[in-house]
C-alpha positions as CSV (number, residue, x, y, z in Angstrom):
1,X,0.0,0.0,0.0
2,X,1.2,3.5,-0.8
3,X,0.1,6.1,1.7
4,X,-1.1,9.6,0.9
5,X,0.2,12.2,3.2
6,X,-2.0,14.9,4.8
7,X,-0.3,18.0,6.2
8,X,-2.3,19.8,8.9
9,X,-0.8,23.2,9.7
10,X,-1.5,26.9,9.1
11,X,0.0,29.0,6.3
12,X,2.6,29.9,5.4
13,X,4.1,26.7,6.9
14,X,1.6,24.5,5.0
15,X,2.8,25.7,1.6
16,X,6.4,25.1,2.6
17,X,5.6,21.6,3.8
18,X,3.8,20.7,0.6
19,X,6.7,22.0,-1.5
20,X,9.3,20.0,0.4
21,X,7.3,16.8,0.3
22,X,6.5,17.0,-3.4
23,X,10.2,17.7,-4.1
24,X,10.8,14.4,-2.4
25,X,8.3,12.6,-4.7
26,X,5.7,12.2,-2.0
27,X,1.9,12.4,-2.7
28,X,0.6,15.0,-0.3
29,X,-2.5,17.1,0.4
30,X,-2.7,20.1,2.7
31,X,-5.4,21.3,5.0
32,X,-5.0,24.3,7.2
33,X,-6.7,23.2,10.5
34,X,-5.8,26.6,11.9
35,X,-4.9,30.2,11.0
36,X,-2.5,32.5,12.7
37,X,-3.9,35.9,13.9
38,X,-1.7,38.7,15.3
39,X,-2.1,39.8,18.9
40,X,-1.4,43.4,20.0
41,X,1.4,43.4,22.5
42,X,3.0,46.1,24.7
43,X,6.6,46.7,23.7
44,X,9.0,46.7,26.6
45,X,12.2,48.8,26.5
46,X,14.6,47.2,24.0
47,X,17.5,48.5,26.0
48,X,16.7,45.9,28.7
49,X,17.4,42.9,26.4
50,X,20.5,41.3,24.8
51,X,18.5,39.4,22.2
52,X,15.3,37.8,21.0
53,X,14.3,34.2,21.7
54,X,12.0,33.0,18.9
55,X,10.3,29.6,18.8
56,X,8.4,30.0,15.6
57,X,8.6,32.0,12.3
58,X,5.0,33.1,13.2
59,X,6.5,35.5,15.8
60,X,8.3,37.3,13.0
61,X,5.6,37.1,10.4
62,X,2.9,38.3,12.8
63,X,4.9,40.3,15.4
64,X,3.8,43.6,14.0
65,X,5.5,47.0,14.1
66,X,7.1,46.5,17.5
67,X,9.6,44.2,16.0
68,X,11.3,47.1,14.3
69,X,12.4,48.5,17.7
70,X,14.5,45.3,18.2
71,X,16.2,45.4,14.8
72,X,19.7,45.6,16.4
73,X,19.1,42.6,18.7
74,X,20.4,39.2,17.7
75,X,17.9,36.4,17.3
76,X,18.2,33.0,18.9
77,X,16.0,30.8,16.6
78,X,14.5,27.4,17.3
79,X,15.3,26.1,13.8
80,X,16.2,26.9,10.2
81,X,12.8,28.1,9.0
82,X,12.6,30.5,11.9
83,X,16.2,31.7,11.3
84,X,15.3,32.3,7.6
85,X,12.3,34.4,8.6
86,X,14.4,36.4,11.0
87,X,16.9,37.2,8.3
88,X,14.1,38.1,5.9
89,X,13.1,40.8,8.5
90,X,16.6,42.1,8.6
91,X,17.7,40.5,11.9
92,X,21.1,38.9,12.6
93,X,20.8,35.3,13.7
94,X,23.1,34.5,16.6
95,X,22.1,30.8,17.0
96,X,19.9,28.4,15.1
97,X,18.7,25.3,17.0
98,X,17.8,21.9,15.8
99,X,16.2,20.2,18.8
100,X,13.7,22.5,20.3
101,X,13.8,25.9,22.0
102,X,15.0,24.5,25.3
103,X,18.1,23.3,23.6
104,X,18.7,26.8,22.2
105,X,18.3,28.3,25.6
106,X,20.8,25.8,27.1
107,X,23.4,26.7,24.5
108,X,23.4,30.5,25.0
109,X,26.4,32.0,26.8
110,X,25.6,33.6,30.2
111,X,24.8,36.2,31.3
112,X,22.0,37.0,28.9
113,X,18.6,38.6,29.2
114,X,16.2,37.8,26.4
115,X,12.8,38.8,25.1
116,X,10.8,35.7,24.1
117,X,8.2,36.6,21.4
118,X,5.7,33.7,21.5
119,X,2.3,32.5,20.5
120,X,-0.6,32.2,22.9
121,X,0.1,28.5,23.2
122,X,3.8,28.0,24.0
123,X,5.9,25.5,25.9
124,X,7.4,26.3,29.3
125,X,11.1,26.7,29.3
126,X,13.7,26.3,32.1
127,X,16.5,28.7,31.6
128,X,20.0,27.7,32.9
129,X,22.0,29.8,35.3
130,X,22.7,33.3,34.1
131,X,20.0,33.2,31.4
132,X,16.8,35.0,32.0
133,X,13.9,36.0,29.7
134,X,10.6,37.9,29.6
135,X,7.7,36.7,27.4
136,X,5.3,38.7,25.2
137,X,2.4,37.1,23.2
138,X,2.4,38.2,19.6
139,X,0.0,35.8,17.9
140,X,-2.7,33.2,18.4
141,X,-4.0,30.2,16.5
142,X,-7.7,30.0,15.5
143,X,-9.2,26.6,14.5
144,X,-10.7,25.7,11.1
145,X,-12.9,22.7,10.1
146,X,-11.5,19.5,8.7
147,X,-14.5,18.9,6.3
148,X,-12.6,19.6,3.0
149,X,-10.4,16.5,3.5
150,X,-12.8,14.2,5.3
151,X,-13.3,12.0,2.2
152,X,-9.6,11.5,2.0
153,X,-9.3,10.5,5.6
154,X,-12.2,8.1,5.2
155,X,-10.2,6.2,2.5
156,X,-8.0,4.5,5.1
157,X,-4.8,5.1,3.3
158,X,-3.7,8.4,4.9
159,X,-0.7,9.3,7.0
160,X,-1.5,12.6,8.8
161,X,1.5,14.8,9.7
162,X,1.1,16.7,13.0
163,X,3.3,19.7,13.7
164,X,1.9,20.9,17.0
165,X,0.0,19.9,20.1
166,X,-2.8,22.3,19.2
167,X,-3.3,20.9,15.7
168,X,-3.2,17.3,17.1
169,X,-5.9,18.0,19.6
170,X,-8.1,19.8,17.1
171,X,-7.5,17.1,14.5
172,X,-8.7,14.5,17.0
173,X,-11.8,16.5,17.9
174,X,-12.6,17.1,14.2
175,X,-12.3,13.4,13.5
176,X,-14.8,12.7,16.3
177,X,-17.2,15.4,15.0
178,X,-17.1,14.0,11.5
179,X,-17.4,10.3,12.6
180,X,-14.1,9.3,11.2
181,X,-12.7,6.0,12.5
182,X,-9.3,6.6,14.3
183,X,-8.1,3.1,13.8
184,X,-8.0,3.6,10.0
185,X,-5.8,6.7,10.2
186,X,-2.0,6.7,10.8
187,X,-0.2,9.6,12.4
188,X,3.3,11.0,12.1
189,X,4.1,13.5,14.8
190,X,6.9,16.0,15.1
191,X,7.5,15.2,18.8
192,X,6.3,12.8,21.5
193,X,4.2,15.5,23.2
194,X,2.3,16.0,20.0
195,X,1.5,12.3,19.7
196,X,0.2,12.5,23.3
197,X,-2.0,15.4,22.4
198,X,-3.6,13.4,19.6
199,X,-4.9,10.8,22.1
200,X,-5.2,7.1,21.6
201,X,-6.9,4.7,19.2
202,X,-5.1,5.6,15.9
203,X,-4.1,2.9,13.5
204,X,-0.5,3.8,14.0
205,X,1.5,6.6,15.6
206,X,5.0,7.4,14.5
207,X,7.3,10.1,15.9
208,X,10.1,11.9,14.1
209,X,13.7,11.2,15.2
210,X,14.2,14.9,15.8
211,X,11.6,17.7,16.4
212,X,12.1,19.3,13.0
213,X,10.3,19.1,9.7
214,X,13.2,17.5,7.7
215,X,13.1,14.5,10.2
216,X,9.3,14.3,10.0
217,X,9.3,14.2,6.2
218,X,12.2,11.7,6.2
219,X,10.0,9.5,8.4
220,X,7.0,9.9,6.1
221,X,9.2,9.0,3.1
222,X,10.5,5.9,4.8
223,X,7.0,4.7,5.7
224,X,5.7,5.4,2.2
225,X,8.6,3.6,0.6
226,X,8.0,0.6,2.8
227,X,4.4,0.8,2.0
228,X,3.3,0.6,5.6
229,X,2.4,2.8,8.5
230,X,2.8,0.1,11.1
231,X,4.1,-1.1,13.5
232,X,3.4,2.0,15.5
233,X,5.2,3.4,18.5
234,X,2.8,3.9,21.4
235,X,1.7,7.6,21.6
236,X,4.0,9.5,24.0
237,X,7.0,7.2,23.7
238,X,10.1,8.7,21.9
């Protein structure tokens, strides 16, 4: 069996995922289960900060006019796509991570006081000694219906790609609303916590070797080449 991939993430990330997957020769359909909306935020004094801690390109795409006040501050970015978005806005990137924002934080030389520009839903971080940060909320995610791709999911030959805990929870809720049978749908999650957020009962749950999209698509390619989406790893196990 050859599986059809279904990417479930907001734009502009959705278009980028579709382009990468198709360049790898994968059959893929996209459905934005959410949309990003900017949130007005009070701008603290830039002089207080040594840099910006950015966990998503959305912070740069939707951060608004306040970002310009931090143009001379280096960016500590969670990954390559976020770093590219920072450079496109004219920022200098001091560090690009590959294993999550906590890993970036653990690598920064102390002392350092940062401004974290985040979404309404964001992961807690534990800064190491000498590293401190304040957080502002610059965007939020609003949910969209799954109806446009319900027939595809009902076919039983779909591997759904999940990039965030919010999308995983909403996907599960939408499948329930539409009466879709979980046991006929396979999942590929960017990280264990995302698999946990999707809940149980899926036909298969696979987790990328690293929490980045290249690893997620490499997993999808491997599963499609082997013509299977099982055996599954139990949700929540790395």
